[in-house]
C-alpha positions in Angstrom: 0.0 0.0 0.0 2.9 2.4 0.9 4.5 1.8 -2.6 1.1 2.4 -4.3 0.7 5.8 -2.5 4.3 6.7 -3.2 3.9 6.0 -7.0 0.4 7.5 -7.4 1.6 9.9 -10.1 3.0 7.0 -12.2 -0.2 5.0 -11.7 -2.4 7.9 -12.9 -0.1 8.4 -15.8 -0.3 4.8 -16.8 -4.0 4.8 -16.6 -4.3 8.0 -18.7 -1.9 6.4 -21.3 -4.2 3.3 -21.5 -7.2 5.5 -22.0 -5.6 7.5 -24.8 -4.3 4.3 -26.4 -7.8 2.9 -26.3 -9.1 6.0 -28.0 -6.4 5.9 -30.6 -7.1 2.2 -31.5 -10.9 2.4 -31.2 -11.5 3.2 -34.8 -8.5 1.6 -36.5 -8.2 -1.0 -39.1 -5.1 -3.1 -38.3 -4.8 -4.3 -41.9 -4.6 -0.7 -43.1 -2.0 0.1 -40.4 0.2 -2.8 -41.5 -0.2 -1.7 -45.1 0.9 1.9 -44.1 3.9 0.5 -42.3 5.0 -1.5 -45.4 4.4 1.2 -47.9 6.3 4.0 -46.1 9.7 5.2 -47.5 11.9 5.0 -44.5 14.9 6.7 -46.2 13.4 10.0 -45.1 13.9 8.9 -41.5 17.7 9.3 -41.8 17.8 13.1 -42.4 15.0 13.3 -39.8 17.2 11.8 -37.1 20.1 14.0 -38.2 17.9 17.1 -37.8 16.7 15.8 -34.4 20.3 15.7 -33.1 21.0 19.1 -34.6 18.0 20.4 -32.6 19.5 18.8 -29.4 22.9 20.3 -30.1 21.3 23.8 -30.6 19.3 23.2 -27.4 22.6 22.4 -25.6 24.2 25.6 -27.0 21.2 27.7 -25.8 21.5 26.0 -22.3 25.2 26.9 -22.3 24.3 30.6 -22.9 21.8 30.5 -20.0 24.5 28.9 -17.7 27.4 31.2 -18.7 26.6 34.0 -16.1 26.8 31.3 -13.4 29.6 29.1 -14.6 31.1 28.1 -17.9 30.2 24.5 -18.7 31.6 22.8 -21.8 29.2 21.7 -24.6 30.3 18.0 -24.2 29.2 18.0 -20.5 25.9 19.7 -21.2 25.1 17.5 -24.3 25.8 14.3 -22.4 23.7 15.4 -19.4 20.9 16.5 -21.8 20.8 13.2 -23.6 20.9 11.2 -20.3 18.1 13.4 -19.0 15.9 13.0 -22.1 16.6 9.2 -22.1 15.6 9.0 -18.4 12.3 10.8 -19.2 11.4 7.8 -21.5 11.7 5.5 -18.5 11.0 7.6 -15.4 7.7 9.4 -14.5 7.1 13.1 -13.6 9.9 14.5 -15.8 12.6 13.1 -13.4 15.1 13.4 -16.2 15.2 17.1 -15.8 16.4 16.7 -12.2 18.9 14.2 -13.4 20.3 16.8 -15.8 20.8 19.2 -12.9 22.5 16.5 -10.8 25.0 15.5 -13.5 26.1 19.0 -14.2 26.3 19.8 -10.5 28.4 16.7 -9.9 30.9 17.6 -12.6 31.2 21.3 -12.2 31.5 23.7 -9.1 27.9 24.9 -9.5 24.9 24.1 -7.3 22.5 21.6 -8.9 19.6 23.9 -7.8 21.1 26.8 -9.7 21.4 24.5 -12.8 17.8 23.5 -12.3 16.9 27.2 -12.3 18.3 27.5 -15.8 16.3 24.4 -16.9 13.1 26.0 -15.6 13.9 29.1 -17.6 14.6 26.9 -20.6 11.2 25.3 -20.3 9.5 28.7 -19.9 11.2 29.8 -23.1 10.0 26.7 -24.9 6.4 27.2 -23.8 6.6 30.9 -24.8 7.9 29.9 -28.2 5.2 27.3 -28.6 2.5 29.8 -27.8 3.9 32.3 -30.3 3.9 29.5 -33.0 0.3 28.7 -32.0 -0.7 32.4 -32.4 1.0 32.6 -35.8 -0.5 29.3 -37.0 -4.0 30.3 -35.9 -3.8 33.1 -38.5 -3.7 30.5 -41.3 -5.4 27.5 -39.7 -8.6 27.3 -37.7 -7.5 25.3 -34.6 -10.2 23.5 -32.6 -11.5 25.4 -29.6 -9.7 23.1 -27.1 -6.4 23.8 -28.7 -7.0 27.6 -28.7 -8.0 27.5 -25.0 -4.8 25.4 -24.2 -2.8 28.1 -25.9 -4.5 30.9 -24.0 -4.0 29.2 -20.7 -0.4 28.4 -21.5 0.2 32.0 -22.5 -1.4 33.4 -19.3 0.5 30.9 -17.2 3.9 31.7 -18.7 3.4 35.4 -18.3 2.4 34.9 -14.7 5.5 32.8 -14.0 7.8 35.3 -15.8 6.4 38.1 -13.6 6.8 36.1 -10.4 10.4 35.1 -11.3 11.4 38.6 -12.3 9.8 40.1 -9.2 11.5 37.5 -6.9 14.8 38.2 -8.6 14.5 42.0 -8.5 13.1 42.1 -5.0 15.1 39.2 -3.7 15.3 40.3 0.0 11.6 41.1 0.2 10.6 37.9 -1.6 12.7 35.8 0.7 11.3 37.6 3.7 7.8 37.0 2.5 8.5 33.3 1.9 10.0 33.1 5.4 6.8 34.5 6.9 4.8 31.9 5.0 7.0 29.0 6.0 7.3 30.1 9.7 4.6 27.7 10.9 6.5 24.8 9.3 9.2 22.8 11.2 12.5 24.6 11.4 14.3 22.0 9.3 11.8 22.3 6.4 11.8 26.1 6.5 15.6 26.3 6.4 15.6 23.8 3.5 13.1 26.0 1.6 15.1 29.1 2.3 18.3 27.4 1.1 16.5 26.2 -2.0 15.2 29.6 -2.9 18.6 31.2 -2.5 20.2 28.6 -4.8 17.3 28.7 -7.3 17.4 32.5 -7.6 21.2 32.2 -8.2 20.3 30.3 -11.3 18.1 33.1 -12.6 20.6 35.6 -13.7 20.8 38.2 -16.6 22.8 37.0 -19.6 26.3 38.3 -20.0 25.6 40.5 -23.0 22.6 42.1 -24.6 23.3 40.3 -27.8 22.9 37.0 -26.0 19.2 37.6 -25.7 18.9 37.8 -29.4 21.0 34.6 -29.8 18.7 32.8 -27.3 15.6 34.0 -29.3 17.1 32.9 -32.7 18.2 29.5 -31.2 14.7 28.9 -29.9 13.1 29.6 -33.2 15.6 27.4 -35.1 15.1 24.6 -32.6 11.4 24.6 -33.1 11.8 24.9 -36.9 13.9 21.7 -36.7 11.1 19.9 -34.9 8.5 21.1 -37.5 10.8 20.0 -40.4 11.1 16.5 -38.9 7.3 16.2 -39.2 7.5 17.4 -42.8 10.1 14.7 -43.6 7.9 11.9 -42.1 4.9 13.3 -44.1 7.0 12.6 -47.2 7.9 9.2 -45.9 4.2 8.3 -45.9 3.4 10.3 -49.0 0.8 12.3 -47.1 1.7 15.6 -48.8 0.5 14.4 -52.2 -2.1 11.9 -51.1 -4.0 14.2 -48.7 -2.8 17.6 -50.1 -1.2 18.6 -46.8 -0.2 22.3 -46.7 3.1 23.4 -45.2 1.3 24.6 -42.1 0.3 21.0 -41.3 3.7 20.4 -39.7 3.3 23.4 -37.5 -0.2 22.3 -36.5 1.0 18.8 -35.5 4.0 20.3 -33.7 1.8 22.6 -31.5 -0.8 19.9 -30.7 1.6 17.1 -30.0 3.6 19.4 -27.7 0.4 19.7 -25.6 0.7 16.0 -25.1 3.9 16.6 -23.2 1.9 18.8 -20.7 -0.7 16.1 -20.2 0.1 13.6 -17.3 0.9 10.2 -18.8 3.3 7.3 -18.6 7.0 7.9 -19.2 7.7 8.6 -22.9 4.3 10.2 -23.4 2.9 6.9 -24.7 -0.8 7.2 -25.6 -1.2 11.0 -25.3 1.3 11.6 -28.1 -0.2 9.0 -30.4 -3.8 10.0 -29.9 -3.2 13.8 -30.3 -1.0 13.1 -33.4 -3.8 11.0 -34.9 -6.3 13.6 -33.9 -4.2 16.4 -35.5 -3.9 14.5 -38.8 -7.6 14.0 -38.8 -8.1 17.7 -39.1 -6.5 17.4 -42.6 -8.5 14.5 -43.7 -6.0 11.7 -42.9 -7.9 8.5 -41.9 -7.3 7.1 -38.4 -5.3 4.0 -39.5 -2.5 5.6 -41.5 -2.6 8.6 -39.0 -1.9 6.2 -36.1 0.9 4.5 -38.1 2.4 7.9 -38.7 2.2 8.6 -34.9 4.1 5.4 -34.0 6.9 6.2 -36.5 7.1 9.8 -35.5 7.2 8.8 -31.8 10.0 6.3 -32.7 12.0 8.9 -34.6 11.9 11.2 -31.6 12.6 8.7 -28.8 14.6 5.6 -30.1 17.7 7.6 -31.2 17.6 9.6 -27.9 17.2 6.3 -26.0 20.3 4.7 -27.7 22.6 7.8 -27.3 21.3 8.5 -23.8 22.1 4.9 -22.7 25.6 5.2 -24.3 26.4 8.4 -22.3 24.8 6.9 -19.1 27.1 3.9 -19.5 30.1 6.2 -20.0 29.1 7.8 -16.7 28.8 4.4 -15.0 25.1 5.0 -14.2 22.6 2.2 -14.2 18.8 2.8 -14.6 18.3 2.1 -10.9 21.0 4.7 -10.0 19.5 7.2 -12.4 16.1 6.8 -10.8 17.5 7.1 -7.2 19.7 10.1 -8.0 16.9 11.9 -9.9 14.4 11.2 -7.0 17.0 12.5 -4.5 17.6 15.6 -6.5 13.8 16.3 -6.8 13.4 15.8 -3.0 16.2 18.3 -2.4 14.6 20.8 -4.8 11.0 20.5 -3.6 
């Protein structure tokens, strides 16, 4: 019973994944799925994987810019920790891989893991903000369903509120820490001291970039990263001949990118199994692609995004001498120290 209570997030995620998988397969002809798998031209997958790793390298470069005001960390260290963290997210629930990224960098370099995690939070906020901008631009040329528009509105409002809170806490650090101290005063002294230490370290990770031009570089890198993601969708469209067969416009890749990104925000099992497949199938249905080939596309697209990362992440984890059990325990310990 204790283990069930401890892993309630994982259990809920698995349940939601099963529900979404049921929805995805509920109106599918397995014969047509097999036919779609056989007829696909998988040569397009090779440049797709190359662009995937290009996007991860660019993401590593952007992360390095965010970390530079705190401590210079080589690209090799950041890239390996990024790959290990992304690989861990395939196996571990609740985005534990992000905590693992912070742990690995903090272990290798003289910088607090909580400060590193602060840059990861900023990185995610930038991603959500970029995604919302893409949604706004795509809405001009494509009529998104109401639920997608509402998700975009809520994400935009949420990201603005978080930015305001972070900027206010950074600018008025002493007052913010004093306010948090008042709020945590009723808690046991050990916990209140832990929260105070965490906030100090976390705010140390939210620092201005070294030069004004770095803000432009971060913005350009963010746009290029997401353009890479969209182009991978386009390549897999060609793999299944969807562009000619269903007259898919160039905006279809952006639509799928935005909607499937929402699947990452929905609680699910590790690897976003179920949510990703169903939302990908649903997105293609907006362009008249039948459920069976759409779900086949979703499986291939999911594989392109996860299998190469899994292989490379396991390679780097092996080089670090970390087993899956160790990764889980270290990520859980890091999360407990940051929460």
